[in-house]
N, C-alpha and C positions, 0 to 999 in steps of 0.2 A: 459321649465325649463332645463337648461343644467346640465348635470350630470358631476360633477367634480371627476375625478379619483384621488384619494388620493394614492400617492406613498409612501408606508411605507418603511422607511429605517431600516435596521437591527439594532436591539437594541445593544447598546455599551456593551461590555463584563463587567461583574461586577468586581468591583475593587478587587484586590487580597489582602486578609487580610495578611499583612506582619507579624503581631504579632502572627499568628497561626503557631505552630511548626509542622514540618513533623511528621507523625506517628512513623517513625523509630527512630527518635531522642527522642520522648517522651518515647518510650519503653526502650531506652538505659538509659535514665535518671532514669527511675523507676527501672530498674535493678540494676544500681549502687547505688541507694538509699537503696535498700534492702540489698545489699551485703556490704555496707559501714561499718557496725559494725564488720564484719568478717575482712575486710581489715584493719580496724584500729587495731584491736586486733592482727592480724598477724604481722603488722609492729611494734607495740609497744612491743609485747611479744615474737616475734620470730626474726624478722630481726634486730631490734635494739640491743637485747642482744647478737646475734651472732656477729654483727659488733663490739660492744664494747668488747667482749671476744677476738676477733682477734687482735683489737688494743692493749689490755692488753698483749697479747702473744708477741707483738713486743717491750715491755717496761720492765723495772726492777721494776714495782710496787710491793709494799709490802702490799697494802690495807690499810695502816694507814697514811703514809706520803703523803701530797698533792703533793709533788715533785716526778715526774716520769721522767725517761730519755728513749729516744728511743734508743734501742739496735739492732734493725733489726731482723735478724733470729738467733741471738746468743743463744736464748732459745731453738730453734728447734736443733741447732747443739749440745747443751749441752745434750739433751736427748740421743744421740747416744754415749755419753761419760759417762753416768751415769749408773754404774753396777746394782744399786738397781732398776732403772726404767726399764731397760731391763730384769732383772730377774723377776720382778713383771709382765711384760708384757708376758714373756714366761710361767709363772706360770698361768696366766689367760688363755693363749691359751690351755694349758693342761686341765685346768678346764672346758673349752668349749668342748673340744674334748671328755671328759668323760661324762659330764653331758647331753649334747645334745642327743647323741645316746640313753643313758639310759632313758631319759624322753620320747623320741619318742617311743622306744620299749615297755616300760611299758604302755604308753597311748594306743598304738596299741593293745597290748595283752589284756588289760582291755576292750577296745572297741569290740574286736572280741568276748570276753566272754559275754558281756552285750548286744550284738547284737542277741543273741540266744533267742528263746521264752521260757524264764524261768520265774517262778513266782516271783513277786516282783522286777523286774528288774528296774522299775522306781525309786523305793526307793534306790536301790543300786547305780543307776547312780547319784542320788542326793547326797548320802553320799560320794561317791568317788570324785565327783567334789567340794564338800564343802571346802577342803583344798586350792583349787586353788583360792577362793575368800577371803581368809584370808589374810590381809595386811602382806607384807614381814617382817615389823618390829615385828609385833606380832608372826608370825611364828618362826623367829629367836630367840626371847626371850623365846618362848615356848620350843624350842629344847635345849636351854641353860639350862633351869630348868630340862628338863628331863635327859640330860647327865651330870648334875652336879655330881662331884666325891662324895660328902658327903651326899647330900640329893635328888639326882636324881632318877627317877623311873627305869632307866636302870640298875644302880648299885644295886638298891633294888632288882630287879629280879635276878641279879647274886648272891647276897648275899643269897637269898632264895634258890638258886640251890647249894649253897656251894662254889661258886667261889669267888676269890678275886676282889675288886672293880678295875675299870679301870679309868685311868685319861684321859677322852675322849676328853676334850678341850685344850689339848696341843699337840704338835707335837710328833709322826706322826699321831696320831689317829684323830686329829681334821679334817683333810680333808675328812675322811670318813663320819663324822657327817655332813659335808657340802654337800657331795653327797647325803646322806640320806635326808636332807632338801629339796634339789631340786627335787628328785624323789617323795618325798611325795606330792608335789604339782603337779603332773602329770595329775591331773583331767582336766585341760585345753586342754592338748594334747589328752586325751581320747574323749572329746567332739567333737574336730575337726575330729579326725579319725572316730568316730562313724557317723558323718554326711557324711563323704566321703563313708563309708561302705553302708550306706542306700541309696546312690545315684547310686550305681552299679546296673545295670538291672539284675533282678532275672533270665531272660531268659538265659543269658550267663552262669550262674552257672548251671542251669538245664540242659542246652545243653551239658555242659561238663560232668555232671554226666551220661547222656544218653550214651555218648561216652565212658564211662568206666573211666573217670579220677577220681582219689582219691581226698579226701579233701585237702591234702597237695598239689597236683598238681594244683587243682583249685585255692588254695590260692596263690601260687607262680606265676602262669602263667596268672591269670585273675585278681584276687583281687589286688595284689601288684602293677602290672603295672597300673591299673586303679586308684589306690591310689597314684601314684607317684607325681602328682601335689600337692596333700595335704601334702605329706611328704616333698616335696621341700619347701613348705610354712613354714612348722614347723622347718625345718633346719635353713632356713634364719632368722626367728624370734628368734629361740632359740640361734643361734650364736650371734645375736645382744644383746639379753638380757644377755647372759653369759659374754660377754666382758664388759658389763656395770654393772655387779653384785656388790652390795654394802652390801649384807646381812652378809658376814663374819665378818665385823666390829662389828655388834650387837651380832652376835653368840659368839664372843670371849670376848668382853669387856662389853656388855650390855648397853653401853651408847655411846654417841658421844664426850666423853671427850678427845679422842686422839686415834691415831693409833698405839701408841708404845705398847699397850697391845695386839696386834693381833699376834698370832703365825706365824712364817714364812710360814708354809704350807698354811695358809689362807690370806697371804699378797698379795692380788691381786692388779691389776693396779689402779682401782678406789679407793682403800684404800690408795695407795701411792699418788694419786691426793689429796685426803682429807688431807693427812698429810702435803703436800706441801702447801695447801691453809691455813689451820688453825693452824698448829703446827710450820711450818717454815716461814709463812707469805711471801711465794714466789708466789704471785699472777700472775705474768708474766710467770713464768716457768710452774705453774700448768695450766695456760690457754693454753700454748703451748702443753702440755701433752694431754689435751682434744682435741685440733684440730688434733694432731697426732693420737689419737684414732679414730677419725671420719675418717681420711684417711685409717686407718687399716680396719675399719668396711665396708667402701666403697669398697676397694680392694678385701677383703675376699667375699663380697656379689657378686661382679661381677665375681669373680673366681668360685663360687659355681654355679651361673647361667651358665657360660660358660661350666664347666665340666659336668653339668647335661643336656646339650641340647640334647644329644643322648640317655639319660636314662629316660627321663620323657615323658610319653605318654599322649597326650591330645586328648580327644574325638572330640574337635573342634580345628582346627589348629589356633594358634595365628595369629593375623592380621599381614600381611606383611611377614609371613613365608611361603616359597615354599616347 
């Protein structure tokens, strides 16, 4: 019997399933599927409104008539020729220049006090932080009631002491009420400063005490430099919030019926924007004012970061900085 040697040929490669997607493509599709709700919301609620507002700023729209005319950058040019707009912007800058340092200083002072091992400090932290979570509308209306000339608690205390009542909510006293309202809500600044204080290594402070440094020297040469990034963060967010402040309208008039009842001392930039929108029906001009405010905030933020480059101490150097 002859033995036949069977020559086996190599098996043909399996057919590639062209319908099967590469793993990388499947992961990418899954990723975009999960982030799609955020992307849709960002485009619909941020990109589209910003684009529409910019288009309005280039027109003479009054918000009522369907007919609008393209005017280019005339609204932006008109801003620099409007004395009321420029004065309200300067008044807003002064407001930020006063309230931001006051809030940061008050918050840091309270944080230092409540960082000490005292009894009931948790309760005190909660009570001081409580005003920071009160809605701005409620806080402004509450201060309006407190400083009312006829039935306010402030004048009630003055009457009990034999002093004459003060008209708090008119010029020039109304600006001090506004400053007090801002400082009253410094609990947020206190919490941020307290977190920064608790992040400072105790070994550095103990070493300074061993070397004979006083409490003030340890505070100014160790604590404050290590808190400088936290302070910078509060300065930037505080300036942005102050330039966008809308509380003076409610503090003065108690309603959104109009900006004409706002005293001159509290007539800030955003109040003027509100007046242009809803009292004068100048939607195009008001939109240009908002974009101008955006440019001012951006320039001020970049300036603060640039100026603070040599005064802010980072325990870890920012990426890309030599």
